[in-house]
N, C-alpha and C positions, 0 to 999 in steps of 0.2 A: 650331501645333496652338493651337486656342482656349483659352483657361484662364479657370475657372469658379470665383469665390469661394463657399468653403464655404456662404455664410451667401443666396447667391444660387439657391443650390440647394437649401439648407434649407428655404427658403420654398416652393419649386415641389414637392419630394418629399412638406410636412408639409403644403402644402394639398391635395395628391391624398388625402391620407389623412384629412383633414378630409372631402374630399367622399365617401371609401367608408364615413364614418364610424365609423372608429377612433381620430378625432381630435376635439376642439370646434372649432368654425368661427375662433374667437376666441386661436390658438396666441399666446401672448404670447412669440416670439420661438422665436431656434433654439436646440436643446440645453439650454436651462435652467440655460446658464452650466456646462455642459459642460467635459471634458477641451480643452485649446489643441493642437489638431494641424496640421503644417506642411502636411499634404496636400489636392492639391487636384484637381478630377476634372475629364477633359478633358469635351466635349458627349457623347459615346460612354459615357462612365462614368455622365454626370449621367443621362442617360435609362434607362440598364442601373441606377440604382440608383432611378428611378422604380418602374422594372418589378417589380424587388425585392422593394419591400416593400407591393406588395398581392398576394405569396405565401408571406407567411410563416401558416404553421397550426401551432399548440399549440404554439408554441414554436420553431419548427425553420423553415430554410429548408431547400426539398425539397432532395434527396440529390444530385440532378445539380449545383444552384445552389453546393451549399458543394463540391462537388466541379471544380466552376469553377474554374480556373488564373488566369482573368484575372478572378476577383471578391475578390481579397485586399485591394485597396486601399478595393475600394468596400465592403466588408463593416466595415472600420477607420473609413471616413469615416461610415457610419451609425450605426455604434455611436457616435461620436463627438458626433453633430451631433440622435439621436435623443429625442424625450421620451417615447416608448411603449414600457414597459417588456419588451412582448413582441419588438418592432424592436428592443430591445438588445440583450437577450439570445439573441435567435435570431445578430446581427452578431455579438456575444462569441465565438460556439460557433462560425459560419464563421472570425470570425481563427483559430480556437487552427486550425481543417484547414487554412489557406490558408498559416501562417506557420511557420518553425522557427527555434533557435537553433540551428541548423547548416545551411551551405550541402548543402539538396537541392534535388535536380531536382521543379520543379515546385511551389516551395513558395516565400515570400518570408522573407527573415531578418528576423529579428525587429531594431525602432530604439525611439529614444525615442517615438516616436510610439505604437507599437506597446504598448508599457509605461506610456506615459501615460495609455492608455482602460483597460486591465488595472487598475493602479494605480486610479484616478479610483473604478471602478466595486466595489472591494473593501469600502465602506461605505456603499455604497448600501441606503436605506429599504426597497427591495424584494427581498423574499427570492430570486424567483427572480433578479434580475438578479444580484445578490452572488454568488450560488452561480454562475453561468455563466462571472463573470468570475475567481472564484476557480480554476475548472478552464482559465481563458484565461493564468494568470499562471505558470503554469510555466514556458511559453518562454520570458520573463521575467526567469524568474530563475535563469537558465541562460546558458551562454555565457561571451563574452571579459568581457561589461559585465553582471552579475545587477545585480537591480534592489533595492539594500539598502534603499531604502526602503518598495518594497511588502514585503522581509521583516519588516520592523520593524511595519508596520499587521498582519502576517499573526501575528505572535508575540503580540501584545497582544489580537486576534481570537477566538485561538485560546486562550484564560485565561478574555476576556472577555463573551463573543459568548452571549447569552442562552440561544438554541438551540443543543442539542449536536450538531445535525447542522451545524450553523456551528461550532461546535469544530470537530468532525470535517472539513470541511469546509479549514478554515485549516490544521489540522496538515498532512492530506494535501497541498497547497500548497505549504505550508513547508517540508516533507523533498524539494523541488527545487533548494531553496538554497543554493546549492556550499554547502562545509562548514559547513553549521547548525551538528552538533555542539561546533563550535568557536566559534560566537558565543553569548553568553551571552543575551543576550532570548531568540534562538533555541531552543536546550538549555533554556531554565528555561521554555520553554511546554511542552514536551515532559514537564520534571520535574512540571511542575504534572498536565498531564493523566496522570500515573501515578497522580492521587489523586481523580479526577473519578470522578463518581457515578454515568455512564451507561458502560455493558460496552462498546460498540461505538466510544466516545473512545479508553478503557484501549489497546482493543486495537489500535487503530490504530495510537498514539504506540509500542506496545511493539514491532508490528512494523516501524516504522521504524528505532526503536531498534537492535534487532537489527544491522543494516548500518551502523552507528553508530557499533560502540564504542571505533573508535580514537580517540585526540583528545578524547574526550567531555568537555566542562565538568562540573566536580567529579564523577568516577564514584563519589564512597562515597557521595553524597545518591541516584546512579542505583541502585547496590546494595543500600541500604537500601531504600529505595521499591519494586524489586524481588522482593525477598526476600520483601515483605508480600503482596504480591499472589501469591504460591502459595496459600495458603488462600484464594485468592478464590472465588466460588457459580459462577461463569462460569468452564466450560470451557476458550474460545478465551482468555480472560483470562491464565489458571493457564500454559497450555500455550504462549503465547508469553513467560509471565514467565520458565519454568525455561530455556526456549534463551536468551533476553536475559540470566538471571544467569550462564549458562555462558558463553556468550561473551565476557560483561564481567569475567568470575575471572579470577587467574590460575592457571596452571594447578595451582601445587602447594597452591591454596585449600581444604581437607580439609572444611574445617566447609560451604564451599558445596557440595564432592563428593559430601557429604551429604545436603544436600536435595536436590540433582539425582538421586542415586539413588533417594531415597524416592518421587521422583516416577513413576520406572520402574514401579510399583503402581499408576499411579491408577487409577480407573474409568474412566476417557474413554481412547477409544483417540487421538486426538487430543494427547492430555498428555502420554501413554507415548511417541508418536513422537518428540515436539518435547525429551523429557527424555534420548532416544539420542540425538538429534541436538545435545544440548547436552552428554553423559559423551564425545562423538567431539568436540565443538571443546575438551573439557578436556584432550583427550589421556591420559583415563584408561585404560589398557590392560587393567586390573582389571574395567571395566564387560563386558568380553566373557563372563564367567562370569556376568553377569545378560543380560546381550544374547539371546546363546547359548538361552537358556530363551523367547524373544521371537520365534523364527522360527517358529513353528506357530500364532503369533497372527495370523490374519485377518481383526480386527476393522476396521471402518471408520474413517479416522484424518480424517476431514473433518467440517465443524461450519462451518455461518453462521447469522452472527445479522441476524437481518429481522424485520420487523415495524415496521420506521420509516420515517419520510419524509426523504429527500433534502432541502437548501437549496434546489435548484430544484426540486423536488416530485414528482422521481421518486422510485419507492421503492427504499428503503436495504436493500441485503444487502452484508456484510461476511464474504467467503467464507474460510476458514480451510483448508489443505490441508498433511497431517502430512505427504508424501513424493510421489515423480511418480507410483505404481500405488495410492494411494491408501488403504492398507492398514498394519498396525502392521508385521506381516513384514518388508515390504520396507522401512520406517524401518531396523529393528534390524539388516538386512543389510546398508543402506547404511552402518551406524555401524560395525558389525561390519570392513566393508571399509576406511572411513578410518580408523579406531583404530587400524588394525593395517598401518597404513601404514608405519609406523615401525620393522615390523618386517623391511623389506627382500625379500628373497626369499620369506620364510616368509609374507610377507600373506597371508590374504586375499582370492581373488579375488570379486568377485557376477559372474557368468555374466548373459551379455545376456537382456531377458524382450522376449519378440517381446505386442503386444494380440492373436496370435491364439489364442496358444498361452498367456496368462497364469498361468492355474492351475498348469500345469504345470511351465514353466517356474517359478514360483517355491516351490514344493512343490521341485523339484528342487535348487533352489538352498538351498534349505534343509537336506535331508541332506546336500549339499556343505560346508553351512557346521559341521552337528553333526560330518562325519568329519574335519575340519580340526580343529577344537576339541577331539577326541579325540587327536589327535597333538599338538595346540601346547599343549595349555590348562598344564601345566606349564612353560611357557616364561614364561607370563604370571604378572604381581605375584601373590601369592593375595591372596583374598580370602573373605568367611566364604559367599558366595554359590556357590563352588568346590564346594562337597561338596552344595548343595542341586543344583549342574546334574546333576552326575555321577549324580542320586540321578535327576533328571529323563530325561536319558537313556539310564539306563540300560546296559546291554550293546550296544543295540542299535537300540535306540527314539528316537522325539525325545521333546522337548517338550511336555504339553498345549498343549489350544488356550484362551485367553481371548478371551470375548467383549466386548465396547464395553458401557458402561451410557452413554449419551449424555445429558448435563448433569450425572453423578453427582458428587460431591463423590470426593478423590482418598483412597485406602485411610488407615487409622489406622494405626499400627503400635504 
C-alpha cells in the first residue's frame, strides 16, 4: 500500500481548507511546528482526512465520524498537522473517543504519538484547543506508561493558569495520573487549589482528594487546609471539605470528630449528608445517636456550581450529589448502615429502595431504623446526642423533618 508523507497530505488538505475559506491561501507550512509523530496515512486515509476537514461544525466532527473506528489515526494526524484551531480541537475530541489506555474492542491503544499530540497542546494559546487537549490527555496519563511530562505540565497549569477554568481543567485531567497523590508536584497542585479564590476550583480539588487520602504527600498540610474550608461560604466546598477531612483523619481524632459532628447541623442538605458520610468514614458508632434524628430529613442534598464557562467554551456546571437518592434521609440511613457494620449480626440493614416507590420505601426504612435504634441504642457508645434522640423519637414517634436552606452557612453553636 502506498504511503504518503504527512507533509504532502498536509499541503493537500490545507489547500482544501484555503479554497473553502477556512485558511488564508498563503499557509506558511504544515502544522506550524506542531508535534512530531510517526503516523503516515494511506491514500484512502488521505482522502478521508480531506473530507473530514470540511465537516467540522462548531468545534465538532459529526457524531458518526467520531464514532467511526477507522478515523482514529486520521484524527490524530489532523490534530498534529492542522493550523486551524477548530480542526485541532475537533480532532483532539475525536482522538479521545477513538483511543483508550486499555485494550478495548473498537478502540486504538494509546501510544507515544497520542501522548505527544495531547501533551503538545496543553499549553496552546487558543483556549478552545487547550481545553480539548486537557480532556484528551486523560488517556495518556493512564495505563502502563503514563505521561509524566504531561503530568508535570498539568501540575504547573493547575496553579499558574490565569483563567480559573484552566486551573479547573488541569486538576480534572491531573486526577487521572497514576498515584498522583504520591507525586510532590501533582499533590502540591491540589494543595494549592484548596487556597484558590474560585469555588468550583476548590470543590473540584476536594472531590478528587476524597478518593486519594491513602499515601497523600504532606497530609498535615492538607488537613489544615481542609479544616479551614469547613467555614467556606459555598455549601459545595463545605460539604466536600468535611468528607475529605473525615476520610483523611484517624478514627480516634476526637478534635476532627467534633468538627464533623458540628457539620451535621449545617443549613445545607448537601453538607449534612457529606458530614454523615464523614462520620461513617471515621467509624464513629456514637454518631448514630445524631444520625437517627436525620432519617426523617427529606431535604434535597444536591447542589450545582454553575454560571461559569469551561476552557473550551462550553457552559460550566459542577454537580454535587449527597447520596444516590438525592435526599438527606437517604444519606443518613446509608451512614447508619455503614457505621454499624462493626456490630456484626446486630448491624442495621438499609432495605432496598425502588424508584417507583421511593417515598414509601425510604419512609419505611426510616421507621425500621428507629425501631432498630430503640433496641440497640444502649449498645452504642454514649454521647450527649443520646438524650436528644430519645426525646425526638419519644415512645413511638419519629424525629422531626428538617428542610434545606440552599447556600446557607452552617448553624453556629
